[in-house]
N, C-alpha and C positions, 0 to 999 in steps of 0.2 A: 573348798580351798580358796574361795573368793573372799570370804570374810568381809573386810572393810571395803572391798571394791563394790559392795552393794550389788546393783543389777547392771553393772557395766563391765565389759571385758576390755580393759585398756592396758596401756603400757607394755611391760615386758611379757606378761602372760599372753596377750593378744599377738605379740610379735612371734612368740614361740609357736602358737597355734598355726599361724600362717606359714611360718618357715617349714615346720615339719609336715603339715598337710601337703605342702608342695612336693615333698619327697615321696608321697605315696604313689606317684606315677611309676616309680621304679620298683614297687612291690611286685614280687613274682606272681604271675597269674596262674591259678590252678587249672589243670587239665580236666577237672571234674565238670560235668554239665548236668543240670537238673531241670525237669519240667516245672516252669514257674511263670507267673505273669510277667509280661515284659517290663513293667515298672519296677519289679523287684530286682532286675538286673541293671538298672540305670548306673552308668559309670560317670565319674567326674571327668574322664578323658574323652567322652563321646564327642565326636566332631560336630554334632548338631548343636551343642551348647558349651563345649569345653572352653571356648574363648569369650564367653559372656563375662563382662567385668564384675569384679567385686572390689570396690575401692580401686587401689592401684594394682590389683592382681586379677586372676581369673579363676573360673571354676576348675579348669584343668590343673592349675597349680595349687589351689587352696580350698577347693569346694567340697571336701568330704562331708562337712557338717551340713551344708546347704543341700547336698544331694541326699543325705540321710533323712533330712527333714521332708524333702519332697516325696521320698518313698513312704515315710510315715503318714503324710497327708493322704496319699492314695490308699494305703493299706487300712487306714482307719475309717475310710468312707467319708472324709471330711471335706472333700472338694465339692461343695454344694453351690447353688446359684449365687449366694452371697460372696463366697470365695472367688468364683469366676469373675464376678463383676469387679471386685477389688483388684484382681490380677489382670483385668482387661483381656479376657479370653471368652470365647463364645461357647465352647463345648469341652468336655473332659479330655478329649483326645489332644487338645492344644496344650495341655499342662505338661511340664517337665521341669527339671532342675533349673534350666535357663530362665523359665518364666518366673519361678520363685525368686531367683537371684535378682531379676529385673524389678520384682516387687519390693525387695529389700532396698534396692537402690532408690526407688521412688520415695520411700519413707526415710531416706538417709539412714538406713539400717546397718551399713558397713563402716568399719574404721578404715583408715588409709591402708592398713595392712591386710584388709579383707576379713577381719573378725566381725562377728555379729555383735553389735553394740549392746543391745538389750534383749533379754530373754523374752520379754513380753511382746516384741514386735511381731512374732508369729501370729498373735491373736488379731493384729491389725490387718493382716493379709488373709488369714484363714480363720474366721471367727469361731468355727466349730472346734478348733484345736485350742485347748486350754493349757497354759503353762502350769506345771506343778512345782518342781524344785530341782536343784542341782546338788548332788551329794555323792558319797562314796559307798560302795558295797562293803559291808562289814566283813563278809566272808573272804574277800580278797586280802584283807589285812591280816587274817589268821593263817599263818604259814607254818609248814612243817619242814624240819631240816632232814635231808636225805643225803646218803653217800652213794655215789655210783661211779663207774669207770668212764673216762672220756675216750676219745678216738685213739689216744696213745696208750690206752690201757692203764692210765694212772687214776687213782681214786680221788675224786673231787667231792666236795660238800657244797650243796646249794639248798636254797629254800624254795619250796613249791607250795602252791595252794591246793586245797582239797576241792577237786572239781565237783564232787557231789554236793558239797556245801554251797559252792557258787551257783550251781544249777538250781538248787532248792531255793536260794534267796531270789534269784531272777524269776523263777516260776511263781514265787509268792507275790512279787510285785505285779506280775502279769495278772494273776488271779484277783488282785485288788484293783484292776482296771487301768493300770498304767502301761503306756507305750514307752519304750526305752530306747534312747540313743546313747551309746556307751563308747568310751575310749578303749583302745586295744593296745597291747604291747607289740609294737612293730620291731622289725630288725634294726631300726635306727633309734629306738628308744624314745621317740617323741610323741606328738599328739596325732592321733588319727581316729576318726569317728566312724562308727558303723551303726546300722539300725538292727535292733534285736527283734527277731521274728517269733521265736518260740524256743521251748525246751523239750527234749525227748531223752529221758534217762539222764546221763551226765553230759550229753551233747547240747551245745547251744547253737541255734541256727540264726543266721544273720543275712542282711543285705549289705554288701560291702562296696562302696564306690570305687574300690581299687581291685576287685576280684569278683568273678562270677560264682565262686564256690561258696555255698551257704554254711558250710561247717566251720565254725569259728576256730576250733582248735587245729584244724588241718592247715589253715592259712596262718594263724598266729598261735604257735605251740605254747607260748607263755600266757595266753589267755587275755583277760581283761585287766586294764590298769587299775580300775576301781571306780573312777568318776563316771557318772551317768546323768543324763537328763531324763526326767519323768514328765510325761505329757498325757493328757487325755484327748480322745478324739470323739467324733460324732457317734461312732460305734464302739463297743467294748472289744478288747483283743480276744483272740481265740485262747481258751483255757487249755483244751486238749489239742496240742499242736500235731499236725500230720506232716511229717517230713516230705519234701518234694521227691518225686521219682527220679532216680538217676538214669541217664541215657548217654549215648554217644552222639554228639553232633558231628556232622560230616558235610562235605561238599564234593560232588563228582562232576565230571565232564562227560556228557553223552554225545556221541557222534551221530547226528541225525542223517546226514548225507556224507559219506566218506569221500575224501579227495581221490584224484587219480593216483593209484598206487604202483602201477607198472609202467616203467618208462623205457623207451628205446634208447640205445646208446646215443648220447649227445642231446637228448631232449630235455628242455628246461623244466624246472619244477612248476607245477600248476596247482594252486590251492583255491582257485577262484570259485569252485563249486562246493567246497567243503562247508557244511552247515553243522553247527554245534549248539548245545545248550547246557546250562548248569542247573543242577538241582541239589537239594540237601535237606538237612534238618538243622534249625538254628538253636540258639541257646535257650529259647523258651520251649523247645520240643516240637515246634511247628514244622511241618514239611513245606517246602517251597520249591518252585520251579520257574526258571527264566523262560522267556520266549526264545525260540530258535533264532540264531543269527549267523551270518557268514563269519567264519573263523578270522578272516582278514579284517573284519570290522568289529570284532568282539572287544569290548573295553576291559572286561574283567578276566580275560584269558590270554596268557602269553604263550608263545610257541617257538620252538626251535627245530631246525631240520638236521642238527648234528652233522654239519659239514657236508651236506648233500652236494655231490659233484657229478654232473651227468657225463663227465669225461672218464669216470672210473666206474666200471661195473661192480655191482655188489648190493648189499642190503644196507639201508639207512633207516633212521627213526625220525618220525615226526612226533615230537614230544610236546604235549600241551599241559599247562599247569594253571592253577588258580588258587587264590588265597581269600579267606574271609578272616574276621577277627577271631574265629574259633576253630578253623579247620583248614587243611590243605588238600587239594585234589589234583589228580593228574590222569592223563590218558596217553597211550602211545599207539601209533599206527606205523606199520612196516611199509617202507617205500623201497622199491627194487629198480635198479638200473640194469637193464638187460645187457648181456655180453654183446659186443659188436659182431656183425656178420663178417664173414671172411674165412680165411684158412687157418687151421689150428694144427699144432704138432704136439705129440706126446713124447716127452723126453725120456731119458734113461730111467729105468726102474719104475716108470709110471704105469698106472692102471686107471681106467675110468669105465663107468657103466654106460650102456646104451639102453634106453627105455622105449616102450611102445608109444608113450605120449609125453607131452611137455610137462606133465605133473610129476614125472619121475616115480610112477607107481610100480610098474612091472619091468624088471630088467630082462632084456632079450639077448644080450651078449655083453662080453667084457673085451675091451681092446687094450693092448699093452704097448710097451715102449716102441718108438719108431713109427707109430701110425700117424697118418695125416688125414685130415678131412676138411671139406669145404662146406660151410653152412650158409644158407641164404636167408635164414630167419632165426631170430633168437627171442626166447621168452624167459626172462630171468637168467639163470645160469645154463639153461639148456639150448643147444643149437640143433636145428632141424637138418637131418641128412636125408635127402630124398632123391631117388632115381627111379628108373622104370621097374627095377626089381627089388628095391629096398626102401623102407620108410622107418626112420627111427630118430630118437632125440638123445644126443650125447651131452653129458655134463662137461661142457668145455671150460668151466671155471678151473679145472685141474690141468688144463692144457696151455701151451704157449701160442699166443696169436702171432702169426707170421705176417709181418708188415712189408718187408723188403720184397720187391718184385724184379730185382736186377736180373738181366738176361745172362744165361751161361752159354759157353761154347758147347756145341754138340759133343757129347761124350764125357764132359766134365760134370758128372752127376753130383759129386760131393762139393763142387764149387771151390776146390782148393787151387784152381788155376792149372792143374795138370790132368792129362788123360792117361790113366794108369790102371794097374791091377786093382786098386782100391775101388775105382769106379765100376770095374767089371764085377768085383765081388758083391757090390751093392746091388747091381742089376740082377745078378744071379739069385740073390736072396729074394728080391722082389718077384722074379718069375716063378720061383718055387712056392711062394706063399700067395700068389695072385689069386688062384682059384678059391681058397677058403674064405677070402675076404669079400664081403658084399660090395656092390657098386656104391661108390661114394666114400668108401674107406680104403686107404691105400698105404703102402709102405714108402711111397714116394710123394714128396710135395709137388705142387704144380710146377715149380721151377726145375725140380729134379726130373719130373716126368718129361718136360720139354727137352731137357738135355739128353735124356735116355732114348728119346724117339729119333734114332740116328737117321732113319730114312724119311722122316717127316710125314708119315702116312696117318698120323693121329692115333696110332696104337703102339704100345710098347710090348714087343713079343720077341720070339727067338730070332727073328731076322735082325732085330736091333742088337741082340747079343753077339751075333756073328759079325755084324758090321763094327761093333765096338772092339771085338777081339782083333779084327783085321787092322783097325786103326792103331791099336797098341803095338802089334807086331811090326 
């Protein structure tokens, strides 16, 4: 397509190359992951080199071709001593798309818009890479007309290429010793370059500066535009291509030392001893693991306590999360604020269990409406009822905590301001059911008990009933 342009990419064509490559940052990233060498996943958006200049632009915006060339240099084994010397690096691990872009800048290889001026400049930087030619795949031009239904159920006619013919032509070029960098049909219809790695059946595998998915047709359903660069490297390309193994990348948060999870009522949150670490599998299929670190000092882990409030008893969540370029991980720890100690009352139609331990394993009795109890210790939702003759744990989360301690007049058991038959009836019920209830569980609250103890001897019994009856009469 360059015809009279000779060996220069200038003017409008170069401008289009730069403009559309800049849009590849918006291309959708595939969720697929495959075990492959790290350099095969190089991205033009990588923060390590994304802002490297290319004329007036950067690799991030316009570096799909430079990134593809860098991958080709590595894949062809062409990064030898001569290349490293010209690129001013000491070892292969120092090479990346940013180094190659800096090399092009040193030889004045970019136009103002970031296009590569001369095809032959790659040989100045990496002598083992030999420029071949720039042309178009014949199989892409040979299209077949098909009719199919669109999303609305309407029949539409479009032209498609024969994937088998395209795959065969690409494979033939590879068998003839050529490494290929080709343009693909993006959703935006412009210029975007990818490195062709091999062919298996009708599938074409690539390294894409805008995606980690090597399956070309999964990322670009309309395939290749046609234009490609043919280059030779120090080594010959693989004829029999073995597709990379697919796997699931992931990242998880492991809690090495859990934080304090059980809090007394009113106790502030304490995460000072919580130690966590991340581990996972990256896009190359390699397992990795971070060093343990305090949660409060972890740079890559965020956490939330979901409105933890020590003044409200109940269960809360400590939720931790972390992100990588390829996965999301989270972990949740339950935090419990225990019920406050004090007196509790079970309202009408209420029922709650009393257990043998604070774990709530074995119920030993059920208490019903009107019962009151005083607990001096709480663990989570369970309150400890303990006396000389009884030891149990009640689920006080189903009960009403009695906060008021206003003193009542002797005989005014129900606290309505009057000493009457209703107080007498309440005392009668208490005396009838006093024996079946264990110590620590009562049908009278502390305030009611004090009002019912007419003779102030510390015991509510028949003598108090007679005294209350006399007071009413």
